Legacy VTK file of the C-alpha trace (Angstrom):
# vtk DataFile Version 3.0
C-alpha trace
ASCII
DATASET POLYDATA
POINTS 272 float
7.738 -17.805 -34.687
10.362 -15.767 -32.788
13.392 -17.777 -32.307
14.782 -15.821 -29.383
11.707 -16.939 -27.239
13.341 -20.385 -27.513
17.015 -19.616 -26.761
18.527 -21.773 -23.839
20.435 -20.289 -21.129
23.932 -20.338 -23.045
22.229 -18.893 -26.006
20.393 -16.500 -24.153
23.879 -14.891 -22.466
25.868 -14.873 -25.693
24.928 -11.817 -27.136
22.198 -9.960 -25.400
21.528 -6.086 -26.598
21.068 -5.523 -22.757
23.273 -6.999 -20.339
21.971 -9.527 -18.582
22.929 -11.144 -14.803
21.822 -14.192 -13.559
21.103 -14.922 -9.778
20.659 -17.930 -8.026
17.014 -17.018 -6.854
14.618 -14.142 -5.999
15.786 -13.141 -2.511
19.332 -12.692 -4.535
17.947 -10.491 -6.928
16.163 -8.448 -3.977
19.344 -8.537 -1.944
21.435 -7.217 -4.961
18.771 -4.377 -5.844
18.796 -3.445 -2.107
22.564 -3.441 -1.587
22.877 -1.253 -5.103
20.265 1.220 -3.448
21.910 1.686 -0.456
25.470 1.866 -2.075
24.687 4.697 -3.895
22.873 6.867 -0.927
25.814 6.226 1.038
28.213 7.035 -2.038
25.993 10.102 -2.573
26.138 10.872 1.170
29.843 11.060 1.277
29.811 13.637 -1.192
27.298 15.676 0.078
24.916 15.477 -2.613
20.964 14.252 -2.878
20.232 11.033 -3.922
17.529 10.379 -6.863
15.872 7.381 -7.389
12.996 6.233 -9.351
11.264 3.434 -7.477
8.904 0.977 -8.442
5.921 -0.979 -6.856
6.925 -4.235 -8.621
9.271 -5.838 -8.175
8.973 -5.017 -4.280
11.151 -7.922 -2.670
14.042 -5.500 -2.417
12.194 -2.875 0.194
12.240 -5.336 3.363
15.836 -5.924 2.979
16.337 -2.339 2.158
14.781 -0.747 5.500
16.615 -3.571 7.186
19.950 -2.223 5.775
19.016 1.427 6.607
18.185 1.136 10.202
21.004 -1.618 11.018
23.775 1.013 9.681
22.089 4.080 10.539
21.898 5.395 7.002
20.454 8.918 6.455
17.504 9.342 3.591
17.508 13.231 4.400
18.692 13.833 1.052
17.172 11.108 -0.898
14.501 11.623 -3.070
12.203 8.440 -4.225
10.156 9.059 -7.446
7.702 6.328 -7.729
6.990 5.241 -11.275
3.138 5.116 -11.378
-0.304 4.688 -9.424
-3.653 3.204 -10.041
-6.545 5.619 -10.983
-10.168 5.422 -10.602
-12.335 5.931 -13.616
-12.433 9.832 -12.813
-8.598 9.443 -13.541
-7.906 10.431 -9.968
-5.487 8.522 -7.586
-7.280 5.899 -5.803
-7.591 6.007 -2.283
-4.363 5.337 -0.397
-6.145 2.534 1.568
-7.064 0.464 -1.377
-5.231 -2.864 -1.393
-3.856 -1.703 -4.727
-2.666 1.536 -4.039
0.740 2.015 -4.620
1.177 4.842 -2.561
-0.457 2.781 0.387
2.353 0.358 0.044
5.178 2.735 0.096
3.615 3.972 3.203
3.295 0.360 4.795
6.296 -1.125 3.481
9.041 1.531 3.457
8.610 4.925 4.830
6.658 4.043 8.318
9.414 1.166 8.983
12.423 3.407 8.401
13.278 4.994 11.748
11.526 8.484 11.989
15.229 10.029 12.754
16.453 8.587 9.143
13.521 8.664 6.795
13.152 11.588 4.305
10.581 14.129 4.468
7.501 13.432 3.123
7.757 16.172 -0.010
10.669 13.895 -0.852
8.679 10.971 -1.476
6.929 11.834 -4.728
4.064 9.932 -6.566
2.950 11.345 -10.260
-0.142 13.238 -9.824
-2.804 13.050 -12.575
-3.349 16.790 -11.736
0.034 18.002 -12.354
1.640 15.768 -14.837
4.488 18.223 -15.458
5.549 18.216 -11.865
7.965 15.282 -12.108
9.919 15.871 -15.334
10.428 19.439 -13.828
11.335 18.384 -10.601
13.837 15.604 -12.167
15.419 18.419 -13.924
15.584 20.626 -11.298
17.387 17.872 -8.943
19.975 17.539 -11.579
18.607 14.159 -12.988
17.872 10.665 -11.906
20.868 8.566 -10.476
19.290 5.259 -10.614
15.633 3.738 -12.226
14.957 0.624 -10.422
12.303 -1.422 -12.426
10.729 -4.328 -13.603
9.306 -5.484 -17.068
5.640 -6.220 -17.782
4.647 -9.088 -20.118
3.959 -6.671 -23.015
7.332 -5.127 -22.079
6.011 -2.208 -20.540
8.494 -0.331 -17.913
6.410 1.617 -15.405
2.851 1.764 -17.329
4.427 2.588 -20.678
2.231 0.699 -22.303
3.193 -0.492 -25.950
1.733 1.779 -28.934
2.240 0.347 -32.210
0.979 3.756 -33.965
4.174 5.365 -32.399
7.693 5.104 -33.834
10.368 4.486 -31.275
11.428 8.122 -31.635
7.888 9.246 -30.517
7.660 6.765 -28.050
10.878 7.550 -26.173
9.819 11.013 -26.323
6.702 10.706 -23.920
6.791 11.727 -20.437
4.652 11.653 -17.072
0.888 10.963 -18.269
-2.248 9.827 -17.801
-3.443 6.559 -19.947
-5.558 3.249 -20.346
-3.895 0.163 -18.872
-3.315 -2.534 -21.408
-5.341 -5.435 -21.311
-2.495 -7.734 -20.858
-1.528 -5.653 -18.172
-4.914 -5.697 -16.303
-5.229 -9.445 -16.848
-1.747 -10.651 -15.280
-1.836 -7.826 -12.644
-5.288 -9.219 -11.594
-4.032 -12.560 -11.411
-0.852 -11.591 -9.127
-2.759 -9.161 -6.539
-6.665 -9.941 -6.993
-6.561 -13.772 -7.422
-7.973 -13.209 -11.097
-10.760 -10.517 -10.012
-10.103 -8.937 -13.594
-13.551 -6.802 -12.964
-11.707 -4.921 -10.097
-8.863 -4.079 -11.696
-8.474 -0.139 -12.648
-8.865 0.687 -16.158
-5.935 3.631 -15.626
-3.001 4.853 -14.173
-0.247 7.275 -14.028
2.919 6.681 -15.127
6.241 8.758 -15.518
7.425 8.385 -19.318
9.784 6.271 -20.834
11.498 9.812 -21.293
12.059 9.935 -17.743
13.413 6.530 -17.144
15.649 6.280 -20.490
17.556 9.604 -19.407
18.223 8.006 -15.487
22.106 7.606 -15.552
21.512 3.893 -14.360
18.644 1.432 -14.960
18.487 -1.839 -13.039
15.520 -4.241 -14.071
15.019 -7.200 -11.683
13.103 -10.260 -13.409
11.876 -13.290 -11.315
8.179 -14.711 -12.351
7.639 -17.523 -14.725
6.890 -15.666 -17.591
9.671 -13.289 -17.241
11.607 -16.372 -19.328
9.971 -14.744 -22.609
10.010 -11.122 -21.633
13.793 -10.838 -20.744
14.741 -13.063 -24.217
12.323 -10.721 -25.957
14.169 -7.349 -24.438
17.616 -8.501 -25.091
17.078 -9.977 -28.598
13.949 -8.183 -29.919
14.348 -5.313 -32.324
13.479 -1.846 -30.877
10.247 -1.084 -31.069
7.052 0.822 -29.350
5.276 -2.629 -29.497
7.807 -4.102 -26.650
8.971 -0.886 -24.853
11.659 -2.205 -22.790
13.241 -2.692 -26.012
13.878 1.133 -26.487
16.112 0.998 -23.748
18.700 -1.195 -25.701
21.951 0.846 -25.781
21.475 2.596 -22.781
24.993 3.663 -21.256
24.542 1.427 -17.715
21.260 -0.972 -17.884
21.258 -4.183 -16.717
18.295 -7.019 -16.002
18.876 -9.128 -13.221
16.687 -12.228 -13.115
17.302 -15.881 -11.468
18.413 -19.147 -12.596
14.889 -20.500 -13.608
14.124 -17.475 -15.961
17.691 -18.167 -17.576
16.556 -21.852 -17.890
13.555 -23.074 -19.891
11.607 -26.213 -18.969
12.635 -29.529 -20.558
LINES 1 273
272 0 1 2 3 4 5 6 7 8 9 10 11 12 13 14 15 16 17 18 19 20 21 22 23 24 25 26 27 28 29 30 31 32 33 34 35 36 37 38 39 40 41 42 43 44 45 46 47 48 49 50 51 52 53 54 55 56 57 58 59 60 61 62 63 64 65 66 67 68 69 70 71 72 73 74 75 76 77 78 79 80 81 82 83 84 85 86 87 88 89 90 91 92 93 94 95 96 97 98 99 100 101 102 103 104 105 106 107 108 109 110 111 112 113 114 115 116 117 118 119 120 121 122 123 124 125 126 127 128 129 130 131 132 133 134 135 136 137 138 139 140 141 142 143 144 145 146 147 148 149 150 151 152 153 154 155 156 157 158 159 160 161 162 163 164 165 166 167 168 169 170 171 172 173 174 175 176 177 178 179 180 181 182 183 184 185 186 187 188 189 190 191 192 193 194 195 196 197 198 199 200 201 202 203 204 205 206 207 208 209 210 211 212 213 214 215 216 217 218 219 220 221 222 223 224 225 226 227 228 229 230 231 232 233 234 235 236 237 238 239 240 241 242 243 244 245 246 247 248 249 250 251 252 253 254 255 256 257 258 259 260 261 262 263 264 265 266 267 268 269 270 271
């Protein structure tokens, strides 16, 4: 038994190893993430500097708010780089087609890049996805750009951030050293994602992915994670109170200089 899984709201917020922010509901979480994206871009634009984000496709609820803010305030994204976390691969370990219903590249095109005013959106070369045929590109790009300003993301049921799946054979130090790479998707991730994205069609879930490494995430200047699902109740408690371990990768971000997890009241409160 892991006692922290059963912490009530007060216990959860008492002394977490990762700062926790409880918000009213899902829209409040998503709006807060979008606002932080916009605020950082405006700050860096005013300084005449590039903005570099690591961006997820999950959570995704922030993107409509982000697009609305950018368009309403005419915020230029010309000096903004979006480095997406990951993408599904075929059995041949190539990107699934952009037209595939699970494609993160397709999602970003439909939901973000084609929704921002053309005169504001960043050039295509600044819309970056990890490439299974060039795994060193993103670590090299991040170094060239001077680092990542903010990494946005979520947490999987097994503690993954991006598709950095657990690996009990590695020490925390070995796991944290991992950079962009191709790897099999964990069975827990395939099951949960099939429920959320394919109505439980487990057999149609990809077996492989490409992901940026936990190394790239851990070295971002800020990390902002959002949690909003029923099963995030246990995930947040494990992230905040579990021991650092490659068994639950988000735990390895404990102690980061500027990290927080935003989540809703129903995640903070356990059902009676």
